[in-house]
C-alpha positions in Angstrom: 120.3 120.9 81.2 116.9 120.8 78.8 117.0 124.0 76.0 114.2 126.5 76.5 113.2 125.4 72.8 113.0 122.0 73.9 110.6 122.6 76.5 108.9 125.0 74.2 108.6 122.2 71.5 107.0 119.7 73.9 104.7 121.7 75.6 103.3 122.5 71.7 102.7 119.6 71.8 101.0 118.0 75.3 99.0 121.2 75.8 97.6 120.9 72.0 97.3 117.0 72.2 95.0 117.7 75.6 92.9 120.1 74.4 92.0 118.2 72.0 91.7 114.9 74.0 89.3 116.6 75.9 87.3 118.2 73.3 86.8 114.6 71.9 86.6 113.0 75.2 83.3 115.4 76.0 81.8 114.9 72.9 81.8 111.3 73.0 80.9 110.7 76.3 77.6 110.0 76.2 78.5 107.3 73.9 81.5 106.1 75.7 79.3 106.1 79.2 76.5 103.8 77.2 79.7 101.5 76.1 81.4 101.3 79.5 78.0 100.6 81.0 77.2 98.4 78.8 80.6 96.2 79.1 80.1 96.4 83.0 76.8 95.1 82.9 78.0 91.7 80.8 81.4 91.0 82.5 80.5 92.9 86.4 83.7 94.5 87.9 81.9 96.5 90.3 81.5 99.3 87.3 85.1 99.1 86.4 85.1 100.4 83.4 82.8 103.5 84.1 84.6 104.3 86.9 88.3 104.1 84.7 86.3 106.0 82.2 84.7 109.0 84.7 88.5 109.0 85.8 90.2 109.8 82.9 87.4 112.5 82.5 88.1 113.8 85.7 91.7 114.2 85.1 91.1 115.6 81.9 89.5 118.5 83.6 91.9 119.2 85.8 95.1 119.1 82.9 92.9 121.4 81.3 92.1 124.0 84.4 95.4 123.4 85.6 96.9 124.8 82.6 94.3 127.5 82.4 95.4 129.0 86.2 99.1 128.5 85.0 98.5 130.8 82.2 96.5 133.2 84.6 99.1 133.3 86.9 101.9 134.0 84.8 99.8 136.5 83.2 98.9 138.0 86.1 102.8 138.5 87.6 103.5 139.5 84.1 105.9 136.5 83.8 107.8 137.0 86.9 109.3 134.3 87.6 111.5 134.9 90.3 108.9 136.9 92.4 107.8 135.4 95.5 104.0 135.9 94.6 104.2 134.1 91.5 105.9 131.0 93.5 103.4 131.1 96.2 100.8 130.7 93.3 102.2 128.0 91.7 103.1 126.1 94.9 99.6 126.8 95.6 98.2 125.4 92.3 100.0 121.8 92.4 99.0 121.4 96.0 94.9 121.8 94.7 95.8 120.1 91.3 97.3 116.9 93.3 94.6 117.1 96.3 91.6 117.7 94.0 93.3 114.9 91.9 93.6 112.1 94.6 89.8 113.3 96.0 88.3 112.4 92.7 90.5 108.9 92.5 89.5 107.9 96.6 86.0 108.7 95.6 85.8 107.0 92.4 87.3 103.9 92.7 86.3 103.8 96.4 90.0 104.0 97.9 90.5 104.2 101.9 93.8 105.7 103.0 95.5 104.8 106.3 98.9 106.1 107.2 100.6 105.7 110.4 103.7 107.7 111.9 102.6 111.0 111.3 103.9 112.6 114.6 107.6 112.1 113.3 106.4 114.7 110.4 106.1 117.6 112.5 109.3 119.7 112.2 111.4 120.3 109.3 113.3 120.8 107.1 113.3 116.9 106.3 114.4 114.4 103.3 111.5 112.1 102.7 112.7 109.2 101.1 109.4 107.4 99.5 108.9 103.5 97.9 108.1 103.7 94.1 105.5 102.0 93.0 103.0 103.5 90.7 102.3 107.2 89.2 100.0 107.6 92.1 102.4 107.7 94.7 104.1 110.9 93.6 100.7 112.3 95.0 101.5 111.1 98.1 104.1 113.3 99.3 101.9 116.5 99.1 98.3 115.3 100.3 100.2 113.2 103.3 102.8 115.3 103.9 103.1 118.6 102.6 99.4 119.9 103.2 98.6 118.3 106.5 102.3 120.2 107.9 102.7 123.3 105.8 105.8 121.8 104.0 107.1 123.4 100.8 107.9 120.3 98.6 110.7 120.3 96.2 110.6 116.7 94.3 113.6 114.7 92.3 111.4 113.2 89.5 112.3 111.4 86.3 112.2 113.6 82.9 109.5 111.7 81.6 106.7 113.2 83.7 107.3 116.2 81.8 105.1 114.9 79.7 102.5 115.8 81.8 102.0 119.5 80.6 100.7 120.5 84.2 103.6 118.9 85.9 105.7 120.0 83.3 104.4 123.8 83.6 104.1 124.2 87.3 107.0 121.6 88.4 109.8 123.6 86.5 108.4 126.9 87.6 109.2 125.7 91.2 112.4 123.9 92.8 112.1 120.4 91.6 114.8 118.2 89.8 113.6 116.6 86.7 116.2 113.5 86.2 117.5 112.3 82.5 118.5 108.8 84.3 121.7 107.2 83.0 123.7 110.7 83.4 125.6 110.2 86.5 126.8 112.9 88.3 124.9 115.7 86.4 122.1 113.5 87.9 123.5 113.8 91.5 124.8 117.7 91.3 120.8 118.5 90.4 119.9 116.9 93.2 122.6 118.2 95.4 121.1 121.7 94.2 117.8 121.1 95.8 119.7 120.7 99.2 120.9 124.4 98.8 119.3 127.3 100.6 116.6 125.2 102.9 114.7 126.3 105.8 112.1 124.2 108.3 109.6 124.7 105.5 111.5 122.7 103.0 110.5 119.3 102.3 113.0 117.1 99.6 111.1 114.1 98.2 113.3 111.4 96.9 112.4 108.0 95.4 115.5 106.0 96.5 114.8 103.2 94.0 114.5 105.5 91.1 112.0 103.5 88.7 108.8 101.4 90.2 109.3 97.6 90.9 109.3 94.7 89.1 111.0 91.3 89.3 113.0 91.9 86.7 114.7 95.3 87.7 115.2 93.5 90.7 117.1 90.6 89.3 119.1 93.4 87.2 119.6 95.6 90.3 121.0 92.5 92.0 123.4 91.5 89.5 125.1 94.7 89.2 125.8 94.3 93.1 127.0 90.6 92.3 129.8 92.2 89.7 131.0 94.5 91.5 131.5 92.2 95.0 129.7 94.9 96.6 129.1 94.3 100.1 125.8 95.6 100.3 124.5 92.9 98.4 123.4 90.4 101.5 121.2 93.5 102.6 120.3 93.8 98.8 119.3 89.9 98.6 116.8 90.0 101.2 114.5 92.6 99.5 111.8 90.9 97.8 109.2 93.7 97.6 111.4 96.7 96.6 114.7 97.4 94.3 117.7 97.6 96.2 118.4 101.5 96.3 120.2 104.1 94.5 122.7 105.8 96.5 124.0 108.7 94.8 120.9 110.8 95.3 120.7 110.3 98.6 124.4 110.5 99.7 124.4 113.8 97.8 121.5 115.2 99.9 123.3 114.1 103.5 126.5 115.7 102.0 124.9 118.9 101.0 123.0 118.9 104.1 124.2 116.7 107.0 122.0 118.1 109.8 119.0 117.3 108.3 116.6 114.5 109.4 115.2 111.5 107.2 112.0 110.0 107.3 111.0 107.1 105.6 107.5 106.1 103.6 106.9 102.9 103.2 103.5 102.4 101.5 101.1 99.4 100.2 98.0 99.3 98.5 98.7 101.2 95.1 100.2 98.2 92.9 99.1 97.4 89.6 98.2 101.0 88.9 101.3 101.6 86.4 99.1 103.2 83.7 96.1 105.1 83.2 94.8 102.0 81.3 95.5 99.9 84.8 92.0 102.0 86.3 89.8 99.8 83.8 91.0 96.5 85.1 89.2 96.5 88.6 92.2 96.4 90.3 91.9 99.8 92.2 88.5 99.2 93.7 88.0 99.3 97.1 91.7 98.9 98.1 92.9 99.9 101.3 96.3 102.0 100.8 97.9 101.9 104.0 101.5 103.8 104.7 104.4 104.4 107.6 106.5 107.2 107.9 109.8 107.0 110.8 112.2 109.4 111.6 115.5 109.0 111.8 117.2 112.0 113.4 121.0 113.5 111.8 123.0 112.6 114.9 122.1 108.7 114.2 123.1 109.1 110.4 126.7 107.7 109.6 128.7 110.6 108.1 130.9 108.6 106.5 130.3 107.4 102.5 130.7 103.8 102.7 128.9 104.1 106.6 125.7 105.7 104.9 125.2 103.3 102.2 124.9 100.6 104.5 122.8 102.3 106.7 120.8 103.4 103.5 120.0 99.6 102.4 119.6 98.6 106.3 116.4 101.5 106.5 115.4 100.3 103.0 115.2 97.0 103.9 113.2 97.7 107.0 110.7 99.4 104.1 110.6 96.2 102.6 109.6 94.2 105.5 106.9 96.5 106.4 105.3 96.1 102.8 105.8 92.4 102.8 103.5 92.3 106.0 100.8 94.7 104.5 100.0 93.0 101.3 97.2 94.9 99.1 93.9 94.6 100.8 90.5 95.6 100.1 88.6 97.6 102.7 
């Protein structure tokens, strides 16, 4: 578990860096806009550089507002970390930040969202197992599931995301698990704890792939299965658009709460957007982001561990097949 001293050292860096970056950015904004518009005129990409620049400004603005709001919330509640008021305000802040950032992404890059199967999200609690291709898909569970259906979200996220100061501050106030990959049993235990004391409003979000897809990562994952003659290898080899899922986290959730349904969330359209720099190349402009939900009732999920692993791979192969039928496309 991370020590508080480590957390505050990180925040001293990230909060300061965010403030300085915002001041420099807004001070240079007129010159930066002139340069980006000039470059977009010379090498037209539907104003890709200008759109990317404006989105960076939007992100910095939300980071500064989020930090200020989180500080105000702490002062208002007297640092009452355990109080329901404190938690509720932070949940609202998280949802506002994600939805506002998404609104800017849609508007600036002319992105359209189209999702089917939302009728499977009506009643909770739920485990949501979602594909991972981009930092932007960490916003989808909130904007497309939690907000429309009044869920309180608990995330399993990689620890590196704590270098985003808003996600760090608010995310650590709420019930989330920041995982350091490669920690084995301690990772699984952190995930298991998320499934304790749940109610019908609980949505636990997990990315079974553990990281973003690439061909090299896919081959490494397959080789690991080959090395141990894993019976799931045949299913894994059929997955060409996704990584074979890790089983530790999903099985920990199913063991802790065997009566909770699982919703799978396949999506396509955010490929190629791994960092902020990718927003400047025009890849995202005009994209149609599509997704599909389906639900598996708890009574239809095997109870024995080996069978659960095969079941997870079979479901993930359906995710892979759906992605293969919906390649990234423009509107």
